[in-house]
KOLROLO-358910 format. One record per residue (C-alpha): x, y, z. Coordinates in steps of 0.2 Angstrom, whole numbers, plus 2048, in hexadecimal, padded with zeros to 3 digits. Layout:
# residues N
XYZ/...
# end
This chain:
# residues 1226
74975180A/749749818/738743820/738746834/73173483D/73773884E/72B73F85C/72875285F/71E75C86B/71F76887A/72B767888/72375F89B/72576A8AA/71F7648BD/7137718C5/7197808CE/71477F8E2/71B7878F1/72E7838F6/72C789905/72177D90D/72E76F90F/73E77E912/74A780920/748794923/75579E932/7557B1935/7647BB93D/7587C3948/7487BF952/73E7C995E/73F7C4971/7527BD96C/75C7BB978/7527C4983/73D7C9984/73A7DB97C/72C7E597A/7237EC96C/7157F6966/70A7F6959/70C80694D/6FF81494E/700825949/706832956/70B844959/71F84595F/71E84B96E/70D846972/70C83797D/701829972/6F2824977/6ED81297B/6FE80B978/6FD7F8974/70D7F0979/70E7DC97A/71E7D397E/72A7C8975/7337BA97B/73B7AD970/73F7A3981/72D7A0985/72878E98B/718792984/71B78E971/70A79296B/7067A0975/7087B296F/71A7B8975/7247AD968/7287B1956/7337A594E/7387A593D/730796939/71E79F93B/7237A4929/722796923/71678A92E/705791925/6FE795935/6F77A693A/7077A9946/7187B493E/7297B993F/72D7CA947/73F7D2948/7477DC958/7407EE957/74D7FB955/74C7FF967/7587F4968/7637FA95B/76680394A/76D7F1944/7597E9943/7577F3933/7637E592C/7597D692D/7607C4923/7537B691F/7597A6915/74E79790F/75778690A/74D77D8FE/75576D900/75976D8EE/75A7788DF/74777C8D7/74678A8CC/73B7988D5/72D7A08CC/72A7AD8D8/72A7B38EC/71D7BA8F8/7207C3907/7117C6912/7137D2922/70B7CF932/7097DF93E/7157E9936/7187F3924/7237EC917/7347EF917/73A800910/7477F8905/74B7E3903/7567D88F7/7537C68F2/7617BC8EF/7637AA8E7/77179C8EC/7767898E5/7807898F5/783791904/7927998FB/78B79F8EA/7807AA8E8/7777B78DB/76A7C48DE/7577C38DA/74F7D18DD/7527E28E7/7457EF8EC/7468018F3/73780D8F9/73F81D8FC/73082A8FB/72B832907/717832909/70B833917/704823913/70C81391A/70A801913/6FE7FB922/7027E9928/6FF7D8923/7037E0910/70C7D4903/71D7D48FB/71C7CA8E8/72A7C88DF/7287BE8CC/7397B68C6/7327B28B7/7267BA8AD/72A7CB8A3/73C7C48A2/7437BF891/7407AD88D/7327AC899/7277A488A/733798886/73E793895/752795891/763790898/7657A189D/7567A58A6/7567938AF/7667968B7/7607A88BA/75079E8C5/75B7918CC/75D7928DE/75D7868ED/75F7948FB/7577A48FA/75C7B2906/7507C290B/75A7D090F/74F7DE91A/7587EF917/74C7FD91F/73E7FF92A/73280B925/72C817931/71F823934/72383592B/72283B93E/730832944/73A831934/742842939/74783B94C/74C82B948/75983293A/76383E945/764832958/76782195A/75781695D/75F812970/75D824973/74B82896E/73B825977/739813977/725814975/72B819963/73980D95F/72F7FF964/724801958/7307FE949/7347EC944/7327DF938/7247D2937/7217C392A/7127BA92D/7157AD91C/7237AC90F/71D7A28FF/72A79D8F3/7227958E1/72C78B8D6/72F7798CF/73C76A8CE/74976C8C0/74475F8B3/74A7688A3/73A767899/73975389C/72D74F8AB/71C7548B0/7207508C1/72B7508D0/7267448E0/72F7438F0/73C7358EF/73B72C900/74C726900/7567388FE/747742903/74974B8F5/73F7518E6/7427478D6/73A7478C6/7337398BB/73E73C8AC/73373B898/73873B886/74772F88A/74E73B897/7597338A8/76273C8B6/75D7448C6/7577538BB/7537498A8/7627508A3/76B745898/76373788C/760726893/76C71A88B/76A71387A/761723877/76F72F871/76C730860/768743860/77374F86D/76775387E/75F76187E/75476888D/74176A888/73777A885/727780886/72777B872/73276E870/73275F879/74775A873/743747876/75273C876/752730867/75771E868/76771A85D/76370D851/7706FF854/7666F084C/7636E985C/7756E685F/7796F186B/7716F987C/77B70A87C/781717873/789728874/786738869/79573D85D/79474F854/7A274B845/79673C842/786745842/78E754838/79574982B/78373D829/78C72E82C/77E72883C/76E721835/760722842/752715846/74871D835/75471A82A/75872C828/76C73182B/76673E838/770740847/78173B850/77C72885A/78B71E85B/78770D861/79270686F/7966F1872/7906EB863/7896D8865/78A6C8858/7996CC84F/7926DE849/79D6EE848/79A6FF841/791710846/780708847/7866F584A/7856F4835/7936EB831/79B6DB837/7AB6D983F/7BA6D1836/7B96BE834/7A76C1831/7996C8822/7886C9821/7806C1814/7766CA807/7636C280F/7696C681F/7616D7826/76B6E3833/75D6DF83E/75F6CD83D/7636C384D/7756BD849/7766C3837/78A6C2836/7926B2831/7A46AC834/7AD6AC824/7B669B825/7C56A081B/7D1692814/7E169981D/7EC68E80F/7E4699803/7DE6A8807/7E66B8811/7DE6BA81F/7D06B3828/7C66C3822/7B96C2815/7B06D080C/7A36D481B/7936DA812/7896E0800/7906F3802/79D6F07F6/7966EE7E5/79E6DF7DA/7A56D57E9/79D6C77EF/7966C6800/7A16B880C/7B06B7801/7C06B6805/7D06BF800/7DA6AF7F8/7EB6B27F6/7F46B27E3/7F16A17DB/7E069E7E7/7CD69F7E4/7BD69A7EB/7B36A07F7/7BD69A804/7CD69C7FA/7CD6877FC/7D26867EA/7DF6897DD/7DB6977D1/7DA6967BD/7EE6967B7/7F368D7C7/7F367A7CE/7F666F7DB/7EC6757E9/7F267A7F7/80167E7EE/7FA6867E1/8086877D7/8086957C6/80668C7B5/8166917A9/80D69379B/80D6A7799/7FA6AB793/8006BE78C/80D6B5780/8046A777B/7F46A3772/7EF696781/7DE698789/7E668C798/7F76907A0/7F96807A4/7FA678793/807678787/80D68A780/80C69176F/8136A376D/80A6B2767/8146B9756/81F6C5760/8236BA770/82F6AC772/8376A3780/830690787/82369978F/81F6A7783/8266B3791/8316BD786/8306CA779/83C6C7769/84B6D3766/8436E3760/8346E076B/82E6E577C/81E6E6784/8186D5787/8056D6787/7F56CB78A/7EA6D9780/7F76D8773/7F46CD764/8046CC75E/80A6CF771/8186D9771/81A6E9769/8286EF75D/8386F9764/83370C75E/844714765/840724759/84771874A/85B719755/85B70775B/8526F8759/8566F076D/8496F577A/83F6ED789/8326F2794/8366FF79F/83C6F67B1/83E7027BC/8307007CB/82E7087DB/83471A7E0/8377237F1/82872D7FA/83273D802/82274180A/81274180D/80474E812/7F0749815/7E575581B/7EA75C82D/7F574C82E/80574782A/80E736825/81F731820/82871F818/828712818/81570D817/80870881D/803718825/7F7717834/7ED729836/7DE725840/7CE73283D/7D173C82F/7C174382B/7C875382A/7D174E81C/7C374D811/7C575A802/7D775F805/7E67597FD/7F074C7FE/8027527FA/8137467F6/8227467ED/82B7397E2/83E7367DE/8467287D6/8587247D6/8617197C7/87370F7C6/88171B7C1/8867127B0/8737137A9/87072279E/86071F79A/85A7287A9/84772D7A5/83A7257AE/8267247AB/81C71E7B9/80C71C7BF/8087217D0/7F871A7DB/7F071F7EB/7E97107F4/7DF717807/7D8709812/7CA70A823/7BB703828/7BD6F481E/7BD6FD80D/7CC700801/7CC70D7F4/7DA7127E6/7DB7217DB/7D57207CC/7DD7237BF/7EE7237C4/7FA7327C4/8057327B5/8157387BB/82673E7AF/83573C7BD/84773F7BB/8557387C4/85673F7D4/84A74D7D1/83C7507DF/82A74F7D5/81D7597E0/80B74E7DE/7FC7577E6/7E974E7E3/7D87557EA/7D07477F8/7BE7457EF/7B67397EA/7B77387D8/7C87357D9/7C77237DF/7BF7137DC/7BD7047E7/7CC6F97E5/7C26E87E5/7B56ED7D8/7BB6FC7D2/7A97067D1/7A67167D6/7A971E7E8/79B7277F1/7A07357FC/79872A80A/7A571D805/7B572A806/7AF731816/7AE71C81E/7C071A819/7C472C822/7BB727831/7C771A836/7D771B829/7E070D82C/7EE70A81B/7F371980F/7FE712802/80571C7F5/80D7117E5/8167157D6/8157067C9/8217077B8/8187097A7/81B6F979F/8136FE78F/82270C78F/832705786/84470878D/84E70877D/86370477B/866713774/876719769/88472576F/881736772/86A731772/86272F784/84F72B78A/84471E789/84171D776/853726775/847735773/854742779/867746777/876743785/87C75378C/886759782/87C755773/86E75C76A/86175575C/86375C74B/855766746/84B760753/84774F748/841744754/83E73474A/84D72F741/85773F747/86874074C/87174775D/87F752758/88C757766/88A76976B/899775766/89B781777/8AD781778/8AC777788/8A1785791/89277E791/88A76A78E/87B770789/872777776/863778770/85D770760/86377D755/87777875E/873788768/87D787777/874789788/87A78F799/88A794791/8997947A3/8A779F7A4/89C7B07A2/89A7AA790/88D7AC785/8897AB772/88279B768/89279176D/89879A77A/8A57A3771/89F7B6778/8A07BD788/8917C2792/88D7D5794/8977DB7A1/8A67D279C/8B47D378D/8C07C8786/8C27BB776/8B87AD781/8C47A0775/8D47A777C/8D17A878D/8C37AB79A/8B77BA799/8BD7C97A5/8B27D57AC/8B17E57A5/8BA7F47AD/8AE8027AE/8BA8097B7/8BD7FB7C4/8B77E87C4/8AF7EC7D7/89D7E97D6/89B7FA7E0/8A68037D0/8A07FA7C2/8948077BB/8917FF7A8/8887EF7A7/8927ED793/8A47F078C/8AB7ED77B/8BE7EA776/8C37F976B/8CF7F675C/8DD7FF766/8DA7EF773/8D47FB780/8C47F7789/8B7803785/8A7803791/897806786/888809792/88C8147A1/8818167AD/8788287AF/8858367B7/89382B7B0/8A182F7A1/8B182B79B/8B581B78E/8B581179E/8A881A7A9/8B68227B6/8B18337B5/8A283B7BA/8948437AD/88F8557AB/8838597BA/88D8497C6/89C84C7D1/8A583D7D9/8B48307D7/8AE8217CE/8C081B7CF/8C28177E2/8BB8087E9/8AA80D7F0/8A981C7E5/89A8247DA/8958317CF/88783C7DB/8798497D2/87F8597D6/8728617E1/8718747DB/85E8777DE/8588777CB/8638877CC/86E8837BD/86987E7AA/86A86D7AC/86C86979A/87C872799/88E86979D/89886C7AA/88A8767B4/8948707C3/8A58697CC/8A88567C4/8B28537D6/8A98607E2/89A8607DE/8998717DF/88D87B7D4/8958887C5/88788D7BD/87A8937C6/86C89E7C0/85D8A77C4/86A8B57CE/86E8A67DA/87E8A17E2/8878967EE/88F8857EC/87E87C7E9/87688F7E1/86D88B7F3/86D8A17F5/86B8B07ED/8798B77E5/8808C77ED/8778D77E6/8658CD7E6/85B8C67F4/84C8B87F5/84B8A57F5/85589A7EA/84F88B7EF/83D88A7F0/8358987E5/84589B7DE/8418AF7DC/8518B77E0/84F8CA7DA/85B8D87D9/85E8E17E9/85C8F17DF/8668FC7EB/86590F7E6/8789117E2/8779227E9/86E91D7FB/87690C7FE/888908803/8888FA7F8/87C8EF7ED/87C8E07F9/86C8E0803/8658D380D/8638C3805/8528C080C/8498D280F/8528DA801/8588E980B/8658F3806/8728FB810/86D90D813/87991B812/87692A822/866931822/85F925813/851919815/84590E809/8488FB805/8559007F6/85A90E800/85291B7F3/84B92B7FE/85293580C/84C93681E/83D941823/846953822/85394E816/857952806/86394D7F8/86693C7F5/87793D7EE/88492D7EB/89292B7F9/88B93A805/879934809/86A94180E/86F952813/86295A820/85496581A/858974829/84697A825/84398A832/83598683D/82E99883F/82C99882C/829986825/81B97D825/82396C82B/83696382C/83695B81C/83B96380B/83C95F7FA/84A9567EF/8549657EB/852968800/8459787FD/83B97880D/82797A80D/82498C814/81599581A/80C9A2810/81A9B280D/8289A9812/8369A1806/84599C804/84C98A803/84D988815/83E996819/8489A0820/8429B2814/8349BB80F/82E9B47FE/82C9C07F0/8219CE7F3/8219CC806/82D9D4810/8319D6824/8369C4828/83F9C8839/82E9CC83F/8299B883B/81B9C1831/8209C7821/8169D5819/8109D5806/8189E07FB/80F9F07F3/81B9F27E4/8119EF7D3/81D9F87C8/82A9ED7CF/8219DD7CB/81D9DC7DF/8309DC7E5/8369E57F2/8429E47FD/83F9D680A/8459E0819/8409F1819/8319EF80A/8389FB7FE/8369F77EB/8419EF7E3/8489E47D3/8449D17D4/8549C87DA/8629C67CF/85A9D47C2/8619E27BB/85C9F17B2/8519FE7B3/8409F57B1/84A9E67BA/8499DC7A7/8589D37A6/8649C57B5/8739CC7BC/8849C27B7/8829B17BD/8709AF7BF/8649A77B1/8539A57AE/8489B87AF/8399B97B7/8309C97B9/8289C47CA/8379B97D2/8479BF7C8/8549B57C4/85A9A47C8/86C9A17CD/8779967C3/87F98E7D2/88C9877C7/8969777CF/8A897F7D2/8AF96C7D1/8A39667C0/8A19777B5/8B09817AC/8A59927AF/89999B7BE/8909A37B0/8819977A7/87599779B/8679A679D/85A99C798/85F98979D/86998F7AC/87597E7A3/8869827AA/89597D79F/89C96C7A6/8AB9637A7/8AE95379E/8A79447AA/8989527B2/8879557AF/87795E7B4/8729707B1/87E9747BF/88D9667BB/8889617CC/88894D7CA/8919417BE/88E93E7AE/88A92C7A5/8989217A8/89F92B7B6/8A09267C9/8A49307DA/8A09427D8/8A794D7DB/8B69457D4/8AC93C7C7/8B692E7C0/8B69257B0/8AC9157B3/8B490D7A5/8A68FE7A4/8A88F4796/8998F678B/8998E3786/89B8DC797/88F8E77A2/87C8E47A7/8728ED797/8668F77A3/8769017AB/87C906799/87891378C/87C90A77C/87991B771/88692377E/89091477D/893916791/88E90C79F/88A9117B1/89490A7BE/8919087D4/8969177DF/8A690D7E3/8AA90F7CE/8A28FB7CE/89B8F57BE/88C8E87BC/8918DB7B2/8888CE7A8/8848BC7AF/8958B77A7/8A18C47AA/8AB8CA7B6/8B98D87BA/8B58EA7C1/8B38F17B0/8AB8E07AC/8B78DD79E/8B88C87A0/8B08B979E/8AE8AF7AD/8B789E7AF/8AD8927A2/8A889F797/8AF8AA788/8AC8B577C/8A88C7783/8998CE777/88E8DD77A/8808D076E/8818C577C/8738C778B/87E8BD794/88E8C678F/8998B678C/8968A5784/89A89678F/8A888878A/89F87A77F/8AC87077C/8A3862779/89F86178A/8B385A78C/8B7868794/8B387979E/8C3885799/8C488D789/8C789D782/8C28A5771/8CC8A3763/8D38B175A/8D98B3747/8C98AC742/8BF8B7734/8AD8B3730/8AB8B071D/8998AF717/8948A070E/8878A1702/87A8946FA/87889A6E9/8828916DD/8868816E7/8808756DF/86D8706DA/85D87A6DD/8578786F0/84C86B6F5/83B86F6FE/83586470E/82586671B/82586572E/81A85472C/82584B71E/83984D71E/836847709/83F8526FF/83785A6ED/8408636E2/8308666D4/82C8786D1/83D87E6D7/8478876CB/8578936CD/8538A36C5/8618B16C8/86A8AB6D7/8598A86E0/8508986E3/83D8996DA/83088E6E3/82188D6D5/8128866DD/80A8826CD/8148746C9/81A86E6D9/81685C6DC/80F85C6EE/80984D6F4/811847704/813857709/80785F716/80887071E/81587D71B/82287B70F/83687F715/84488170A/85187570E/86487C70D/873872704/87D86470D/88A87470F/87E87971F/87F86A726/88B860731/899869740/89387D73C/89B88074E/8A688E745/896896742/89189A751/88E8AC755/88B8AF742/87E8B3737/8708A972D/86B8B4720/85D8B4714/8538BD709/8408B5706/8328BB6F9/8218B46F8/8128B76EE/8018AE6F3/7EE8B26F0/7EC8B8703/7FE8BD70B/7F58B971D/7F28A7723/7F6897730/806895726/80C8A672C/80C8A1740/81789173C/828892741/83589D734/845893735/84788173C/85A87873E/85A867744/86A85B74B/874858758/88084B75F/87A84076C/86984676C/85F84E75E/85785E760/84C86A755/84B87C758/84588A751/84489E751/8378A874B/83A8B8741/82A8C673A/8238BE72C/8268C671C/8178D0712/80F8C8702/81C8CE6F2/8278D86FE/8398D2700/83D8CE711/8508CC719/8548C3727/8638C0730/8628B473E/8718B474D/8778A274E/8788A2760/86A89A76D/8628A9773/8568AB768/851899764/84688D76D/84287976C/83587475D/82786C763/82B870779/81D876783/82888178D/82E88C77F/83E88E789/84E893780/85A88877A/867882785/87888677F/87F875781/871870775/87587E767/88587A766/882865766/87786B756/88487674E/891868750/88585D745/87886573D/86C85B734/86186672A/85E87972B/84C87E722/84689071E/83489271B/82D89370A/81A892709/8128A4712/8018AA710/7F18A1709/7F389B6F8/80589B6F4/80C89F6E2/81D8A16E2/82A8A16F0/83D8A76ED/
# end
């Protein structure tokens, strides 16, 4: 922790006094100037009445009687007398409401307050005070206003007090902002409105003062008796007084705290150890003297020096940033603490001593320069020691060094101490064991690296056992490509002078090294040591330890190191470097060098053919080291078919050229083909060699010699990816052409092959009752949204009430016939009835007088009033008569069942009856009723064979093609009444909802058009659409889509085939058992008995089998079973268990697995058999009842997947175990 020895105390401030006493004052108006005027004293009065005893003196600014009462100049406001200044009254004009008074303080002061005392007039209503540094710059001090109207008026001789410091931020400890605010030379007071009595306020507010009675306006003016400005000199807290300077006639601060300047606003010379600061009420901020060790009288402050702690204060603490100027007595440095070049400070001399620096006196014959070691700041170096040349020594370099002779020539003695046993190189040489030569300066053959510390002199050659000829590496200096150091940049040639580099502390030094060798030198590896040397402020630092680099010829080697003290040592002593030492060097960096020296301890061997490296540790390009054996290993030539010059330690070629690969570059790269031994590899034609039309990364050459692409991208098919796969369209055989996914709005079965045209992209098999090129709309006869909600619904147009089966694709509204309404045209409009095919509805024609409304029922019968009957309400009902009077009367005829003549009322038999008791129907009538009589047969002339009908049912005898009680409509399978032609719809191809399988007929529309299944067409629904075949009444779609293994979409049903049952009985050994969790076959406990397969669980080895057991059908049921499509898989199952129910009953009954490109497992479910009951299951081999096993969606198997499975059946499983506690199954 640093200790504080410097002075601390509060700031110093001069006393506050009245600045107005020595000021110059002026105003822009004074009473009686330029002409005398009369003014009156202010007294209360009533408007319109004469003022009693008015006192109206005279004011004359030009009066010769200076002391008389007639003059009131502005100087009176600051002269300290009882006289006052007075402005013209507003009788002279409204402009005299605004008066300006200016005080010139003759220099800038800090103003604390302003006091204005009125004389014989009230205070002004509004006034403002401004301060000015010069006559051109100003800012507001204060502004005040008295806007409240009251009867009480400020009396004469009142005062205005304005404080500029009290209560403001920084008042207790003066801040620069407050000091700036309160500093001023000029003070301007602006009087802006004369206050008047309430009685005169109304008058003066609406009239010009010159138009008002002068006795009133003469009373209103300004008068000031005294202006006091309290303030003090600006000495920034460093002076207690500021007396008047007799020369400049201004007040001058008597500065303390070692400060100077007119306002004590700077530190005195030699006192810049700390930056100047203004004194405050709490801190004096005294300027501190720089520590120049009495060798300089002046200094300056440097913030960077302070931040880095490079300046020593007078108390021996590194605090502050004082830098000494013009150091004397041959000294230099921040604190004059060092000697200049050519001088040094002895160890016993203090920096404070007089003449501490002594001349070096270096002998220039043996020294490098006249500069010696200046002081004891470098440990291990003698103070005053000159820098001697090689071969010289002594404090002044005035004698020969050890191993040299004949001063001042100082020639080197010839005997090499490193290679000899001599202690004196100038005596006769005796060589070490592995050394030879007259001067013991050469290694013997087979040895290298002559070193003094080696007792044998030289080291034997290693050369990894393949050579005994070597030498020390003789490569030397490398080339520095670039050098970056912190925020500066240097480039060769060195040295690089970079001046102040303090900001580089802690940054990275980055440079690059590269070297070159002679073309005939085959050994091109190099190991070097890289050193960094920095010099500045008389100190030299070097990197320790040096950086070990492994270089390759002409290859740039980047190097980066951080500039921290622990990375360097002192170049002369080898001692550690402190942060202070490194910063001193960076403060005045004069030399920066990067050196790379050879590693002499590294041998350079003369290698045999095929070997390389300094120690023959590597193989030349085109060779490899067998088995990776280094010492004594062999470098064998690579066998790469002239397509590579490199191989690994196993002889595998690296970097094969000409699009080849493989251990010996004997194969083509993926995407190329051909035998590389017979020529270059060629691009795969998939289908073209253009990059835009290559859709497989690899290809193979077939035995026939044809090139086949084996990894076509998704969407491409064919041996050369030359066509689009199912679900894609385009022409990949045209440059730039590609296969694009068909857009069918998800309204197709994408797993089915050929669901869109491979050339145009048109969707061919739209599902969900959709149609269009992209299945984007509902097909005719359906409506809804085919793209988003996918809810195309049957229009459901009534065949009798609509014009066609087509409706609006959005609303589903059908096109109705005349007088028909409803979305599906299924009802008559109000007032109509009898919806019939092709004729619409007939009018009810109800008689208005006899009917309740104009509507009628489906048979055209109107709703009649009481006593009225008839389909049109055109007669009296039974038991009533007298219709023409519009009021039918009830009959009195009990003996005839209440029947009477409808006109006369005479009692008669019920209608259409005969006999004495009216007990039978007349011919052509039926349904005898004692009350209502008989109903007419109404047999249709077109549809019946006779006019009579059955007496009880009323059924007329119908001709073929007609039906109904009256034979008045077409029978099922006929259309177009009254012609009733046969629909002749094919039962196999017609939509099942329109067919009656019991009768074997199907209905059709009113035009005779049959409603076909999804894959059927033709007026009679008698043929399959394109891409489908084999019309069948058992197929929900009518036809089967063409499978053709995805290669074609055209097919037809093959004739002349007969299904032949294939039985598994007697086809071989017993059937095996498997489980769903394990496909391992088990035959233990399985026997043949009377043609049946019998499972006895008591003898079953069930280890490895978990879950329900399944019979696996023999191999005859595997493989290609396409011919079985549409046939039956029939089997008889019987089981015996302790309990006929159990979880195993819920597992699939039959499973089938197989497929070509993709394996599928599918299943179908039937009702589980009962315990002990013989049950036969016949399962149709079509996709409609099969589902995907372990699929969440539970969707039906597609035909394409079903056919794919039949084309390559892997196995067929039939469940063998049912119930709980299975005993037997057969």
